[in-house]
MOPAC internal coordinates of N, CA, C and O (Angstrom, degrees):
PM7 1SCF
backbone

  N    0.0000 0     0.00 0     0.00 0    0    0    0
  C    1.4674 1     0.00 0     0.00 0    1    0    0
  C    1.5309 1   110.18 1     0.00 0    2    1    0
  O    1.2310 1   120.00 1   -37.55 1    3    2    1
  N    1.2783 1   117.60 1   142.45 1    3    2    1
  C    1.4510 1   122.53 1   175.38 1    5    3    2
  C    1.4321 1   114.92 1   -80.99 1    6    5    3
  O    1.2310 1   120.92 1   -15.43 1    7    6    5
  N    1.3581 1   115.85 1   164.57 1    7    6    5
  C    1.4832 1   116.32 1   178.76 1    9    7    6
  C    1.5348 1   110.08 1   -94.62 1   10    9    7
  O    1.2310 1   122.75 1    -4.69 1   11   10    9
  N    1.3352 1   112.33 1   175.31 1   11   10    9
  C    1.4504 1   118.09 1  -172.83 1   13   11   10
  C    1.5158 1   111.58 1   -69.72 1   14   13   11
  O    1.2310 1   121.06 1   144.81 1   15   14   13
  N    1.3856 1   115.57 1   -35.19 1   15   14   13
  C    1.4768 1   117.20 1  -179.93 1   17   15   14
  C    1.5338 1   111.53 1   -63.38 1   18   17   15
  O    1.2310 1   120.57 1   138.85 1   19   18   17
  N    1.3526 1   116.51 1   -41.15 1   19   18   17
  C    1.3934 1   121.40 1   176.80 1   21   19   18
  C    1.5059 1   113.70 1   -60.12 1   22   21   19
  O    1.2310 1   121.24 1   133.04 1   23   22   21
  N    1.2950 1   115.23 1   -46.96 1   23   22   21
  C    1.4763 1   122.11 1  -179.46 1   25   23   22
  C    1.5871 1   109.64 1   -64.16 1   26   25   23
  O    1.2310 1   121.31 1   133.77 1   27   26   25
  N    1.3075 1   115.11 1   -46.23 1   27   26   25
  C    1.4672 1   119.90 1   178.97 1   29   27   26
  C    1.5313 1   109.90 1   -62.46 1   30   29   27
  O    1.2310 1   119.18 1   137.28 1   31   30   29
  N    1.2805 1   119.17 1   -42.72 1   31   30   29
  C    1.4822 1   122.74 1   177.57 1   33   31   30
  C    1.5400 1   110.21 1   -61.04 1   34   33   31
  O    1.2310 1   120.51 1   139.05 1   35   34   33
  N    1.3389 1   116.64 1   -40.95 1   35   34   33
  C    1.4411 1   121.56 1   179.34 1   37   35   34
  C    1.5132 1   110.21 1   -61.05 1   38   37   35
  O    1.2310 1   121.01 1   133.81 1   39   38   37
  N    1.3420 1   115.68 1   -46.19 1   39   38   37
  C    1.4910 1   119.14 1  -177.20 1   41   39   38
  C    1.5711 1   109.77 1   -66.92 1   42   41   39
  O    1.2310 1   119.61 1   140.02 1   43   42   41
  N    1.3033 1   118.35 1   -39.98 1   43   42   41
  C    1.4475 1   116.20 1   178.15 1   45   43   42
  C    1.5209 1   112.35 1   -72.32 1   46   45   43
  O    1.2310 1   120.21 1   153.34 1   47   46   45
  N    1.3248 1   117.21 1   -26.66 1   47   46   45
  C    1.4842 1   119.79 1   172.70 1   49   47   46
  C    1.5328 1   112.38 1   -64.76 1   50   49   47
  O    1.2310 1   120.99 1   140.05 1   51   50   49
  N    1.3574 1   115.71 1   -39.95 1   51   50   49
  C    1.4452 1   120.51 1   177.60 1   53   51   50
  C    1.4269 1   112.29 1   -72.22 1   54   53   51
  O    1.2310 1   119.29 1   144.14 1   55   54   53
  N    1.3609 1   118.95 1   -35.86 1   55   54   53
  C    1.4188 1   121.86 1  -177.44 1   57   55   54
  C    1.5257 1   110.25 1  -132.93 1   58   57   55
  O    1.2310 1   118.91 1  -105.57 1   59   58   57
  N    1.3177 1   119.68 1    74.43 1   59   58   57
  C    1.4466 1   121.92 1  -174.89 1   61   59   58
  C    1.5491 1   113.03 1   -63.32 1   62   61   59
  O    1.2310 1   120.09 1   158.08 1   63   62   61
  N    1.2693 1   117.44 1   -21.92 1   63   62   61
  C    1.4972 1   120.52 1  -179.30 1   65   63   62
  C    1.5345 1   112.74 1   -76.43 1   66   65   63
  O    1.2310 1   118.85 1   171.84 1   67   66   65
  N    1.3394 1   119.79 1    -8.16 1   67   66   65
  C    1.4372 1   118.80 1  -177.21 1   69   67   66
  C    1.5370 1   112.29 1   -83.86 1   70   69   67
  O    1.2310 1   120.82 1   166.13 1   71   70   69
  N    1.2954 1   116.03 1   -13.87 1   71   70   69
  C    1.3794 1   120.57 1   178.89 1   73   71   70
  C    1.5241 1   115.65 1   122.27 1   74   73   71
  O    1.2310 1   120.45 1     7.37 1   75   74   73
  N    1.2993 1   116.74 1  -172.63 1   75   74   73
  C    1.4387 1   123.72 1  -172.46 1   77   75   74
  C    1.5409 1   111.52 1  -102.46 1   78   77   75
  O    1.2310 1   121.36 1   -31.15 1   79   78   77
  N    1.3238 1   115.00 1   148.85 1   79   78   77
  C    1.4428 1   120.70 1   179.58 1   81   79   78
  C    1.5939 1   105.92 1   -61.48 1   82   81   79
  O    1.2310 1   121.12 1   -41.77 1   83   82   81
  N    1.3639 1   115.46 1   138.23 1   83   82   81
  C    1.3844 1   118.99 1   178.95 1   85   83   82
  C    1.5242 1   114.65 1    86.86 1   86   85   83
  O    1.2310 1   121.30 1   165.98 1   87   86   85
  N    1.3027 1   115.11 1   -14.02 1   87   86   85
  C    1.4521 1   118.67 1   176.81 1   89   87   86
  C    1.4727 1   112.41 1  -114.54 1   90   89   87
  O    1.2310 1   119.67 1   110.67 1   91   90   89
  N    1.3235 1   118.24 1   -69.33 1   91   90   89
  C    1.4881 1   122.75 1   176.23 1   93   91   90
  C    1.5159 1   112.98 1   -96.41 1   94   93   91
  O    1.2310 1   120.45 1   159.62 1   95   94   93
  N    1.2168 1   116.74 1   -20.38 1   95   94   93
  C    1.5025 1   120.59 1  -178.81 1   97   95   94
  C    1.5200 1   108.38 1  -129.62 1   98   97   95
  O    1.2310 1   121.57 1   -47.42 1   99   98   97
  N    1.3089 1   114.61 1   132.58 1   99   98   97
  C    1.4614 1   117.99 1   171.79 1  101   99   98
  C    1.4949 1   107.90 1  -142.49 1  102  101   99
  O    1.2310 1   120.11 1   -21.16 1  103  102  101
  N    1.3236 1   117.39 1   158.84 1  103  102  101
  C    1.4228 1   125.20 1   177.61 1  105  103  102
  C    1.4472 1   111.88 1  -130.19 1  106  105  103
  O    1.2310 1   118.29 1   -43.26 1  107  106  105
  N    1.3064 1   120.86 1   136.74 1  107  106  105
  C    1.4200 1   121.62 1   175.29 1  109  107  106
  C    1.4580 1   110.05 1  -139.01 1  110  109  107
  O    1.2310 1   118.69 1   -16.72 1  111  110  109
  N    1.3671 1   120.10 1   163.28 1  111  110  109
  C    1.4645 1   126.02 1   179.67 1  113  111  110
  C    1.5338 1   108.01 1   -98.15 1  114  113  111
  O    1.2310 1   120.47 1   -54.39 1  115  114  113
  N    1.3205 1   116.71 1   125.61 1  115  114  113
  C    1.4691 1   120.20 1   174.12 1  117  115  114
  C    1.5110 1   106.30 1   -94.98 1  118  117  115
  O    1.2310 1   121.16 1   -73.63 1  119  118  117
  N    1.3114 1   115.38 1   106.37 1  119  118  117
  C    1.4605 1   119.56 1  -178.84 1  121  119  118
  C    1.4909 1   114.40 1   -63.99 1  122  121  119
  O    1.2310 1   120.67 1   144.21 1  123  122  121
  N    1.3459 1   116.33 1   -35.79 1  123  122  121
  C    1.4559 1   120.07 1  -177.30 1  125  123  122
  C    1.5433 1   109.98 1   -70.73 1  126  125  123
  O    1.2310 1   119.59 1   138.67 1  127  126  125
  N    1.2873 1   118.38 1   -41.33 1  127  126  125
  C    1.4739 1   123.92 1  -178.56 1  129  127  126
  C    1.5070 1   111.92 1   -84.78 1  130  129  127
  O    1.2310 1   120.59 1   159.31 1  131  130  129
  N    1.3294 1   116.49 1   -20.69 1  131  130  129
  C    1.4717 1   121.98 1  -175.87 1  133  131  130
  C    1.5124 1   110.87 1    61.89 1  134  133  131
  O    1.2310 1   121.15 1  -136.03 1  135  134  133
  N    1.3501 1   115.40 1    43.97 1  135  134  133
  C    1.4556 1   119.55 1  -176.76 1  137  135  134
  C    1.5618 1   106.28 1  -144.23 1  138  137  135
  O    1.2310 1   121.83 1   -22.27 1  139  138  137
  N    1.3423 1   114.11 1   157.73 1  139  138  137
  C    1.4662 1   120.31 1   171.39 1  141  139  138
  C    1.5436 1   108.42 1   -77.89 1  142  141  139
  O    1.2310 1   122.10 1   -35.31 1  143  142  141
  N    1.2597 1   113.58 1   144.69 1  143  142  141
  C    1.5136 1   119.95 1   172.59 1  145  143  142
  C    1.5015 1   107.01 1  -114.22 1  146  145  143
  O    1.2310 1   119.32 1   -58.26 1  147  146  145
  N    1.3316 1   118.90 1   121.74 1  147  146  145
  C    1.4786 1   120.86 1   175.04 1  149  147  146
  C    1.5463 1   106.47 1  -100.88 1  150  149  147
  O    1.2310 1   122.88 1   -57.97 1  151  150  149
  N    1.3676 1   112.09 1   122.03 1  151  150  149
  C    1.4407 1   118.81 1   178.55 1  153  151  150
  C    1.4917 1   109.75 1  -104.41 1  154  153  151
  O    1.2310 1   120.88 1   -54.60 1  155  154  153
  N    1.3930 1   115.92 1   125.40 1  155  154  153
  C    1.4364 1   122.11 1   179.02 1  157  155  154
  C    1.4650 1   106.31 1  -119.80 1  158  157  155
  O    1.2310 1   121.53 1   -33.92 1  159  158  157
  N    1.3919 1   114.69 1   146.08 1  159  158  157
  C    1.4465 1   121.14 1   178.31 1  161  159  158
  C    1.4612 1   109.04 1  -146.15 1  162  161  159
  O    1.2310 1   122.17 1   -46.77 1  163  162  161
  N    1.3441 1   113.45 1   133.23 1  163  162  161
  C    1.4460 1   121.79 1   175.32 1  165  163  162
  C    1.4807 1   108.05 1  -143.42 1  166  165  163
  O    1.2310 1   121.81 1   -55.45 1  167  166  165
  N    1.3576 1   114.13 1   124.55 1  167  166  165
  C    1.5006 1   119.41 1  -177.47 1  169  167  166
  C    1.5228 1   107.95 1    53.83 1  170  169  167
  O    1.2310 1   119.63 1    58.73 1  171  170  169
  N    1.3002 1   118.31 1  -121.27 1  171  170  169
  C    1.4884 1   123.86 1  -179.91 1  173  171  170
  C    1.5106 1   112.87 1   -93.35 1  174  173  171
  O    1.2310 1   120.84 1   172.03 1  175  174  173
  N    1.3739 1   116.00 1    -7.97 1  175  174  173
  C    1.4271 1   119.04 1  -178.59 1  177  175  174
  C    1.5283 1   115.34 1   -86.29 1  178  177  175
  O    1.2310 1   120.24 1   -46.58 1  179  178  177
  N    1.3014 1   117.15 1   133.42 1  179  178  177
  C    1.3929 1   125.56 1  -179.68 1  181  179  178
  C    1.4914 1   110.04 1  -131.05 1  182  181  179
  O    1.2310 1   120.89 1   -42.41 1  183  182  181
  N    1.3892 1   115.91 1   137.59 1  183  182  181
  C    1.4576 1   118.58 1  -176.57 1  185  183  182
  C    1.4897 1   107.28 1  -148.49 1  186  185  183
  O    1.2310 1   120.96 1   -42.39 1  187  186  185
  N    1.3546 1   115.77 1   137.61 1  187  186  185
  C    1.4399 1   123.36 1   177.63 1  189  187  186
  C    1.5002 1   109.48 1  -116.65 1  190  189  187
  O    1.2310 1   119.25 1   -41.48 1  191  190  189
  N    1.3205 1   119.04 1   138.52 1  191  190  189
  C    1.3868 1   122.13 1   175.84 1  193  191  190
  C    1.5041 1   113.94 1  -135.62 1  194  193  191
  O    1.2310 1   121.27 1   -44.94 1  195  194  193
  N    1.3459 1   115.17 1   135.06 1  195  194  193
  C    1.4848 1   116.73 1  -178.76 1  197  195  194
  C    1.5534 1   108.72 1   -90.26 1  198  197  195
  O    1.2310 1   123.09 1   -47.35 1  199  198  197
  N    1.3125 1   111.67 1   132.65 1  199  198  197
  C    1.4037 1   120.68 1  -178.03 1  201  199  198
  C    1.5984 1   111.01 1  -120.21 1  202  201  199
  O    1.2310 1   122.02 1   -56.98 1  203  202  201
  N    1.3003 1   113.74 1   123.02 1  203  202  201
  C    1.5172 1   117.33 1  -174.73 1  205  203  202
  C    1.5458 1   105.36 1   -64.81 1  206  205  203
  O    1.2310 1   123.07 1   -30.82 1  207  206  205
  N    1.3211 1   111.72 1   149.18 1  207  206  205
  C    1.4991 1   117.29 1   179.66 1  209  207  206
  C    1.4958 1   112.19 1   -64.59 1  210  209  207
  O    1.2310 1   119.29 1   146.94 1  211  210  209
  N    1.3153 1   118.96 1   -33.06 1  211  210  209
  C    1.4764 1   120.79 1  -179.06 1  213  211  210
  C    1.5190 1   108.05 1   -67.22 1  214  213  211
  O    1.2310 1   118.68 1   139.27 1  215  214  213
  N    1.3177 1   120.12 1   -40.73 1  215  214  213
  C    1.4684 1   118.45 1   177.06 1  217  215  214
  C    1.4828 1   113.09 1   -67.55 1  218  217  215
  O    1.2310 1   118.95 1   144.08 1  219  218  217
  N    1.3044 1   119.60 1   -35.92 1  219  218  217
  C    1.4926 1   122.25 1   176.65 1  221  219  218
  C    1.4516 1   109.67 1   -69.94 1  222  221  219
  O    1.2310 1   117.65 1   140.97 1  223  222  221
  N    1.2947 1   122.09 1   -39.03 1  223  222  221
  C    1.4915 1   127.16 1  -176.14 1  225  223  222
  C    1.5806 1   107.09 1   -69.34 1  226  225  223
  O    1.2310 1   119.25 1   137.50 1  227  226  225
  N    1.2978 1   119.04 1   -42.50 1  227  226  225
  C    1.4490 1   120.43 1  -179.36 1  229  227  226
  C    1.5018 1   108.12 1   -60.78 1  230  229  227
  O    1.2310 1   119.01 1   135.80 1  231  230  229
  N    1.2978 1   119.49 1   -44.20 1  231  230  229
  C    1.4355 1   120.55 1  -176.82 1  233  231  230
  C    1.5290 1   108.78 1   -70.35 1  234  233  231
  O    1.2310 1   119.28 1   137.10 1  235  234  233
  N    1.2778 1   118.98 1   -42.90 1  235  234  233
  C    1.4794 1   120.78 1  -175.00 1  237  235  234
  C    1.5651 1   108.70 1   -66.96 1  238  237  235
  O    1.2310 1   120.11 1   151.58 1  239  238  237
  N    1.2815 1   117.39 1   -28.42 1  239  238  237
  C    1.4628 1   122.46 1  -177.74 1  241  239  238
  C    1.5063 1   109.29 1   -88.35 1  242  241  239
  O    1.2310 1   118.09 1  -174.56 1  243  242  241
  N    1.3384 1   121.25 1     5.44 1  243  242  241
  C    1.4318 1   124.76 1   177.68 1  245  243  242
  C    1.5129 1   114.58 1    71.74 1  246  245  243
  O    1.2310 1   119.54 1  -165.64 1  247  246  245
  N    1.3116 1   118.48 1    14.36 1  247  246  245
  C    1.4837 1   119.71 1  -179.26 1  249  247  246
  C    1.5241 1   110.92 1   -86.42 1  250  249  247
  O    1.2310 1   119.20 1   137.05 1  251  250  249
  N    1.2898 1   119.13 1   -42.95 1  251  250  249
  C    1.4194 1   121.75 1  -175.34 1  253  251  250
  C    1.5488 1   110.95 1  -161.80 1  254  253  251
  O    1.2310 1   120.08 1   -61.44 1  255  254  253
  N    1.3512 1   117.44 1   118.56 1  255  254  253
  C    1.4441 1   119.25 1   178.92 1  257  255  254
  C    1.5004 1   110.81 1  -112.50 1  258  257  255
  O    1.2310 1   120.55 1  -171.44 1  259  258  257
  N    1.3217 1   116.56 1     8.56 1  259  258  257
  C    1.4747 1   117.23 1  -175.46 1  261  259  258
  C    1.5301 1   111.26 1   -61.88 1  262  261  259
  O    1.2310 1   120.67 1   133.07 1  263  262  261
  N    1.3325 1   116.33 1   -46.93 1  263  262  261
  C    1.4698 1   118.85 1  -179.18 1  265  263  262
  C    1.4745 1   111.85 1   -59.57 1  266  265  263
  O    1.2310 1   119.17 1   129.94 1  267  266  265
  N    1.2863 1   119.18 1   -50.06 1  267  266  265
  C    1.5038 1   122.52 1   179.69 1  269  267  266
  C    1.4996 1   109.35 1   -62.77 1  270  269  267
  O    1.2310 1   118.53 1   135.83 1  271  270  269
  N    1.2592 1   120.40 1   -44.17 1  271  270  269
  C    1.4208 1   124.06 1  -179.22 1  273  271  270
  C    1.5488 1   111.24 1   -61.65 1  274  273  271
  O    1.2310 1   119.58 1   134.19 1  275  274  273
  N    1.2551 1   118.41 1   -45.81 1  275  274  273
  C    1.4630 1   123.20 1  -179.67 1  277  275  274
  C    1.5097 1   108.82 1   -63.36 1  278  277  275
  O    1.2310 1   120.96 1   135.74 1  279  278  277
  N    1.3352 1   115.77 1   -44.26 1  279  278  277
  C    1.5074 1   116.21 1  -179.04 1  281  279  278
  C    1.5084 1   110.11 1   -68.22 1  282  281  279
  O    1.2310 1   117.64 1   138.89 1  283  282  281
  N    1.2758 1   122.10 1   -41.11 1  283  282  281
  C    1.4443 1   121.59 1   176.08 1  285  283  282
  C    1.5432 1   113.22 1   -63.52 1  286  285  283
  O    1.2310 1   121.27 1   138.44 1  287  286  285
  N    1.2756 1   115.18 1   -41.56 1  287  286  285
  C    1.4667 1   118.06 1   175.66 1  289  287  286
  C    1.5338 1   113.35 1   -61.60 1  290  289  287
  O    1.2310 1   121.00 1   141.48 1  291  290  289
  N    1.3141 1   115.68 1   -38.52 1  291  290  289
  C    1.5088 1   119.64 1   179.17 1  293  291  290
  C    1.4951 1   107.13 1   -69.40 1  294  293  291
  O    1.2310 1   118.36 1   139.60 1  295  294  293
  N    1.3601 1   120.73 1   -40.40 1  295  294  293
  C    1.4061 1   120.19 1   177.94 1  297  295  294
  C    1.4953 1   112.92 1   -63.37 1  298  297  295
  O    1.2310 1   119.20 1   141.56 1  299  298  297
  N    1.2727 1   119.14 1   -38.44 1  299  298  297
  C    1.4479 1   123.92 1   178.53 1  301  299  298
  C    1.5554 1   108.94 1   -65.64 1  302  301  299
  O    1.2310 1   119.28 1   134.15 1  303  302  301
  N    1.2783 1   118.98 1   -45.85 1  303  302  301
  C    1.4309 1   123.30 1   178.31 1  305  303  302
  C    1.5618 1   111.16 1   -56.55 1  306  305  303
  O    1.2310 1   121.87 1   135.08 1  307  306  305
  N    1.3622 1   114.02 1   -44.92 1  307  306  305
  C    1.4608 1   120.31 1  -178.39 1  309  307  306
  C    1.5412 1   109.22 1   -63.62 1  310  309  307
  O    1.2310 1   121.07 1   134.77 1  311  310  309
  N    1.2602 1   115.57 1   -45.23 1  311  310  309
  C    1.5029 1   120.13 1   178.79 1  313  311  310
  C    1.5332 1   112.04 1   -60.48 1  314  313  311
  O    1.2310 1   121.91 1   137.79 1  315  314  313
  N    1.3324 1   113.94 1   -42.21 1  315  314  313
  C    1.4893 1   119.49 1  -175.31 1  317  315  314
  C    1.5963 1   108.47 1   -80.90 1  318  317  315
  O    1.2310 1   119.66 1  -179.19 1  319  318  317
  N    1.3307 1   118.25 1     0.81 1  319  318  317
  C    1.4494 1   119.36 1   177.81 1  321  319  318
  C    1.4665 1   115.63 1    81.31 1  322  321  319
  O    1.2310 1   120.12 1  -160.93 1  323  322  321
  N    1.3286 1   117.37 1    19.07 1  323  322  321
  C    1.4796 1   121.51 1  -176.60 1  325  323  322
  C    1.5646 1   108.80 1  -105.17 1  326  325  323
  O    1.2310 1   120.70 1  -132.27 1  327  326  325
  N    1.2550 1   116.27 1    47.73 1  327  326  325
  C    1.4863 1   118.95 1  -177.78 1  329  327  326
  C    1.4946 1   107.78 1   -70.79 1  330  329  327
  O    1.2310 1   122.90 1   -28.50 1  331  330  329
  N    1.3643 1   112.06 1   151.50 1  331  330  329
  C    1.4565 1   118.89 1   178.02 1  333  331  330
  C    1.5240 1   112.30 1   -77.79 1  334  333  331
  O    1.2310 1   120.10 1   180.00 1  335  334  333

């Protein structure tokens, strides 16, 4: 399993306009759920999203980033008020 810094860096590499790790984007491990939690913040909007370890690992290993990318894009749209 990868660590939170690696995952956060990958997210900001995919979406550099969403902000910096530790400021607008943060990642933590939820021991109870056994999932990553991606925390996004913009202005007064805050949103947390649970990310399965398999999805995170596939992306980090360079196999498939589609799932992570789609989830982060959706989170960004929600925060910016561009919900479907």
